[in-house]
C-alpha positions as CSV (number, residue, x, y, z in Angstrom):
1,M,26.5,-39.8,4.9
2,S,22.7,-38.1,4.7
3,T,22.3,-34.1,5.5
4,E,19.5,-32.1,6.1
5,L,20.2,-30.7,2.2
6,D,19.4,-34.7,1.2
7,I,16.0,-34.6,3.2
8,E,12.1,-33.6,1.4
9,I,11.1,-31.2,3.8
10,D,7.4,-30.0,4.0
11,F,8.2,-26.5,4.7
12,A,4.6,-25.4,4.8
13,R,3.8,-28.2,7.7
14,E,7.5,-27.6,9.4
15,I,6.4,-23.7,9.4
16,A,2.5,-24.5,11.1
17,S,4.6,-26.7,13.7
18,L,7.1,-23.9,14.2
19,K,4.3,-21.1,14.5
20,R,2.9,-23.3,17.3
21,E,5.9,-23.5,19.1
22,L,7.0,-20.0,19.0
23,N,3.5,-18.5,19.6
24,A,4.6,-16.8,15.9
25,V,2.2,-15.1,13.5
26,I,3.6,-14.4,9.6
27,L,2.6,-11.2,8.1
28,A,2.8,-11.0,4.5
29,H,3.1,-8.5,1.8
30,Y,1.0,-9.1,-1.5
31,Y,4.1,-8.6,-3.2
32,Q,5.4,-11.7,-2.0
33,E,5.6,-15.3,-3.8
34,S,2.2,-16.9,-3.8
35,E,3.3,-19.9,-1.6
36,I,4.4,-17.3,1.0
37,Q,1.1,-15.6,1.1
38,D,-1.0,-18.8,1.0
39,I,0.9,-19.9,4.6
40,A,0.9,-16.4,6.1
41,D,-1.9,-15.5,8.8
42,F,-2.3,-12.3,7.7
43,T,-1.8,-10.7,3.7
44,G,-2.2,-6.9,3.0
45,D,-0.5,-4.0,2.1
46,S,1.7,-1.8,4.3
47,L,-1.1,0.2,6.1
48,Q,-2.7,-3.2,7.1
49,L,0.4,-5.1,8.0
50,A,1.6,-2.4,10.2
51,Q,-1.9,-2.0,11.8
52,Q,-1.9,-5.6,12.3
53,A,1.9,-5.4,13.8
54,A,0.0,-3.2,16.1
55,K,-2.4,-5.6,17.8
56,T,-0.9,-9.0,17.3
57,H,-0.6,-10.8,20.6
58,A,2.3,-13.1,19.3
59,S,5.6,-13.3,20.6
60,V,7.2,-13.6,17.4
61,I,6.1,-11.6,14.5
62,V,7.9,-13.2,10.9
63,F,7.4,-10.6,8.5
64,A,7.4,-12.2,4.7
65,G,8.4,-8.5,3.2
66,V,11.1,-5.7,3.2
67,H,13.3,-4.1,5.8
68,F,11.9,-1.0,6.2
69,M,8.7,-3.4,7.4
70,A,10.2,-5.2,9.2
71,E,11.2,-2.5,11.2
72,V,8.0,-0.8,11.6
73,A,7.0,-4.3,13.2
74,K,9.4,-3.9,15.3
75,I,9.3,-0.2,16.0
76,I,5.7,-0.9,17.3
77,N,6.5,-4.1,19.0
78,P,10.4,-3.6,21.1
79,Q,9.3,-6.6,23.3
80,K,8.6,-8.8,20.6
81,T,11.2,-11.1,18.2
82,V,10.8,-9.9,14.6
83,L,12.1,-12.0,12.0
84,L,12.9,-11.3,8.4
85,P,13.7,-14.2,6.4
86,D,16.3,-12.8,4.3
87,L,18.3,-9.2,5.8
88,N,18.7,-8.4,2.1
89,A,15.2,-7.4,0.9
90,G,15.9,-4.0,1.2
91,C,13.7,-1.2,-0.9
92,S,15.0,1.1,-3.6
93,L,13.1,4.0,-2.3
94,A,14.5,3.6,1.3
95,E,18.2,2.8,-0.5
96,G,18.0,6.2,-2.3
97,C,17.1,8.7,0.4
98,P,19.9,8.0,3.5
99,A,19.3,9.7,6.6
100,D,22.0,11.9,6.6
101,Q,21.2,13.1,3.0
102,F,17.6,13.6,4.1
103,E,18.3,15.5,6.9
104,F,20.6,18.0,5.0
105,F,17.5,18.2,2.6
106,K,15.1,18.8,5.7
107,G,17.3,21.5,6.9
108,R,16.9,23.6,3.8
109,Y,13.4,23.8,4.8
110,P,12.9,24.3,8.5
111,D,9.2,25.7,8.6
112,H,7.9,23.0,6.9
113,L,6.2,19.4,8.1
114,V,7.8,16.2,6.8
115,I,5.6,13.5,5.5
116,S,7.5,10.5,4.8
117,Y,5.9,7.7,2.8
118,I,6.6,4.5,5.0
119,N,9.0,3.2,2.4
120,C,11.9,4.5,4.3
121,S,14.4,3.6,6.7
122,A,13.6,3.9,10.7
123,A,16.3,6.9,10.8
124,V,14.4,9.1,8.0
125,K,11.2,8.2,10.0
126,A,12.7,9.4,12.7
127,L,13.5,12.6,10.9
128,S,9.9,12.9,10.0
129,D,6.7,14.2,11.6
130,L,4.2,12.0,10.0
131,I,4.5,8.6,7.9
132,C,1.8,7.9,5.8
133,T,1.3,5.1,3.4
134,S,-0.2,4.5,-0.2
135,S,-3.7,3.8,1.4
136,N,-3.9,7.1,3.6
137,A,-1.3,9.5,2.2
138,E,-4.1,11.8,0.8
139,K,-6.5,11.2,3.8
140,I,-3.2,12.3,6.0
141,I,-2.3,15.4,3.9
142,R,-6.2,16.6,3.9
143,Q,-5.6,17.1,7.6
144,I,-2.7,19.2,7.6
145,P,-3.7,22.9,8.2
146,A,-3.8,24.6,4.7
147,E,-1.3,27.3,5.8
148,K,1.7,24.5,6.7
149,K,4.1,23.7,4.1
150,I,5.3,19.9,3.6
151,I,7.9,18.0,2.5
152,F,6.9,14.8,1.2
153,A,9.5,11.8,0.4
154,P,11.1,9.7,-0.8
155,D,8.6,9.1,-3.6
156,Q,8.4,11.9,-6.2
157,N,5.8,10.2,-7.9
158,L,3.4,9.4,-5.4
159,G,4.1,13.1,-4.2
160,R,3.0,14.4,-7.6
161,Y,-0.1,12.4,-7.7
162,L,-1.1,13.5,-4.0
163,M,-0.6,17.1,-5.3
164,R,-2.6,16.6,-7.9
165,K,-5.2,15.0,-5.4
166,T,-5.3,17.4,-2.6
167,G,-4.4,20.8,-4.5
168,R,-0.9,21.0,-1.9
169,E,2.2,22.0,-3.0
170,M,4.7,20.3,-1.7
171,V,8.4,20.1,-1.7
172,L,9.4,16.4,-2.6
173,W,12.6,14.3,-2.7
174,P,13.7,13.3,-6.0
175,G,13.2,9.4,-5.7
176,S,11.3,6.7,-7.0
177,C,10.3,3.3,-6.7
178,M,12.6,0.7,-9.5
179,V,9.4,-1.2,-9.8
180,H,6.9,1.3,-10.6
181,A,8.8,3.7,-12.9
182,I,9.8,1.2,-15.2
183,F,6.4,0.5,-16.8
184,S,6.1,1.1,-20.2
185,E,3.5,3.7,-21.4
186,K,4.1,2.5,-25.2
187,K,3.5,-1.3,-23.8
188,I,0.4,-0.7,-21.8
189,I,-1.1,1.2,-24.8
190,Q,-0.4,-1.7,-27.1
191,L,-2.0,-4.2,-24.5
192,K,-5.3,-1.7,-24.3
193,V,-5.3,-2.2,-28.1
194,R,-4.9,-6.2,-27.6
195,Y,-7.2,-6.1,-24.7
196,P,-10.1,-3.1,-25.5
197,N,-12.0,-4.3,-22.8
198,A,-9.8,-4.2,-20.2
199,L,-8.9,-1.9,-17.2
200,L,-5.6,-0.4,-16.5
201,L,-5.3,-0.4,-12.5
202,A,-2.1,1.5,-11.2
203,H,-0.3,2.2,-8.2
204,P,0.4,5.8,-7.8
205,E,4.4,5.4,-7.2
206,C,4.1,4.7,-11.5
207,E,5.2,7.9,-13.6
208,E,3.0,10.3,-14.7
209,S,2.7,8.9,-18.1
210,V,1.2,5.6,-16.9
211,L,-1.4,7.2,-14.5
212,R,-2.8,9.1,-17.3
213,L,-3.8,6.1,-18.7
214,A,-5.3,4.4,-15.9
215,D,-8.8,3.5,-15.1
216,H,-8.2,3.4,-11.4
217,I,-5.5,4.6,-9.7
218,G,-4.8,3.6,-5.6
219,S,-2.5,1.7,-3.1
220,T,-2.2,-2.1,-3.6
221,T,-5.2,-2.5,-1.5
222,S,-7.4,-0.5,-3.5
223,I,-6.6,-2.1,-7.2
224,L,-7.2,-5.5,-5.7
225,N,-10.6,-4.7,-4.0
226,F,-11.3,-2.2,-7.2
227,A,-10.6,-5.6,-9.3
228,I,-12.6,-7.4,-7.4
229,E,-15.7,-5.3,-7.4
230,S,-15.9,-3.9,-10.8
231,P,-18.2,-5.6,-13.2
232,A,-15.2,-5.7,-15.8
233,K,-13.5,-9.2,-16.5
234,E,-10.2,-8.0,-17.8
235,F,-7.6,-6.0,-15.9
236,I,-3.9,-4.9,-17.0
237,I,-2.3,-4.8,-13.7
238,A,0.3,-1.8,-13.5
239,T,1.8,-2.7,-10.1
240,E,4.1,-5.5,-8.6
241,P,2.4,-9.0,-10.0
242,G,2.7,-10.5,-6.8
243,I,-0.8,-8.9,-6.2
244,I,-2.3,-10.9,-9.0
245,H,-1.9,-14.1,-6.8
246,A,-4.8,-12.5,-4.2
247,M,-6.5,-11.1,-7.4
248,S,-7.2,-14.6,-8.8
249,K,-7.8,-16.2,-5.4
250,K,-10.7,-13.9,-4.8
251,A,-11.9,-13.8,-8.3
252,P,-10.8,-16.8,-10.4
253,E,-13.2,-15.7,-13.4
254,K,-11.3,-12.7,-14.3
255,I,-8.2,-12.1,-16.6
256,F,-5.5,-10.0,-14.6
257,I,-3.0,-9.2,-17.1
258,P,1.0,-7.9,-15.5
259,A,1.8,-4.3,-17.1
260,P,5.1,-4.7,-19.0
261,P,8.4,-3.1,-18.6
262,D,10.5,-1.0,-20.5
263,S,12.6,-3.7,-21.0
264,S,12.1,-7.8,-21.8
265,C,13.4,-8.6,-18.5
266,A,11.0,-9.4,-15.5
267,C,11.8,-6.0,-14.1
268,N,8.1,-5.4,-13.1
269,E,9.0,-8.1,-10.3
270,C,10.4,-6.3,-7.1
271,P,13.6,-8.1,-6.7
272,H,13.6,-7.5,-2.8
273,M,10.4,-8.9,-2.1
274,R,11.2,-12.0,-4.4
275,L,14.3,-13.0,-2.0
276,N,12.0,-14.2,0.6
277,T,11.3,-18.1,-0.5
278,L,9.4,-20.4,1.6
279,E,12.7,-22.3,3.0
280,K,14.1,-18.8,4.2
281,V,10.6,-18.4,6.4
282,Y,11.3,-22.0,7.7
283,R,14.9,-21.4,8.3
284,S,14.2,-18.0,9.7
285,M,11.7,-19.2,12.6
286,R,14.2,-22.6,13.1
287,N,17.1,-20.6,13.9
288,R,15.5,-17.3,15.0
289,F,17.2,-15.1,12.9
290,P,18.0,-13.3,11.1
291,E,16.6,-11.0,13.8
292,I,15.5,-7.3,13.6
293,D,17.2,-5.1,16.5
294,M,17.4,-1.5,16.7
295,D,18.8,1.1,19.2
296,E,16.3,2.6,21.4
297,S,16.7,6.2,21.1
298,L,15.9,5.9,17.3
299,R,13.2,3.4,17.8
300,L,11.4,6.0,20.1
301,R,11.9,8.9,17.9
302,A,10.7,6.8,14.9
303,L,7.5,5.8,16.9
304,R,6.0,9.0,17.0
305,P,5.4,9.8,13.5
306,I,4.2,6.2,13.0
307,Q,2.0,6.5,15.9
308,R,0.4,9.7,14.5
309,M,-0.1,7.8,11.3
310,L,-2.2,5.1,12.6
311,E,-4.1,7.8,14.8
312,M,-4.9,9.9,12.0
313,S,-5.9,6.7,9.9
């Protein structure tokens, strides 16, 4: 007896059909598998995806990313169905900053404004005054009056980078991204010797030792745009290598080399991002599950700092 698993399914075709049936839009982060990026209606970084979620007219948002990103889409669109292909697609930064511990931490600095990186849970967003992304963090911090003290969470590497860029002292939550924290300074130096004309492009979530070597530091989109617009032909990419797919599509004549991690594993790939697959995108749309749901009180408290971010961006 034949089962569905025995049948060859053209997932891209079925997804296109379900998009029409559901009035759905597929939003994908640059760190997703290439085949997911290729079927998405919009591919971008966290800020771009939040902006797209805010203005979509679709009835269903399929978020090919991680949990906190899908939460943002739901916070902005309470009446829409938000699907996340794999609910286990989390984030080491978000998981490393539990809301109860962050609330206690925040309580030690009652006169501080809280700016939280978007890579945090809805509960931490609800405890924040402002949300930022790596694309707009510097711009947002520069709009805060100089006399106002700031807590920045949950990424300490991004926080230290922003302190250097803006000259602002900030109290930092001691978190880091499991992907960006493992790039090897030694191996990057070896790569630069092997490819002497290659420019190192790094995300500000990287450790300071890697950022010191970088020719350009910026958000995912900033790295992408720099690589496309630069006259250079070779680049070492110190961020999640999923972005290389978009780079190669937009600049096929250039060479993009993923920065190596400290070990021989594929640790420079985000294990959470890679949980999503084309098949899971299809099944989530077919089954209308897993769906992001949220307590309305929490949603409203998390919405305010997100709205302020969008207004200040």
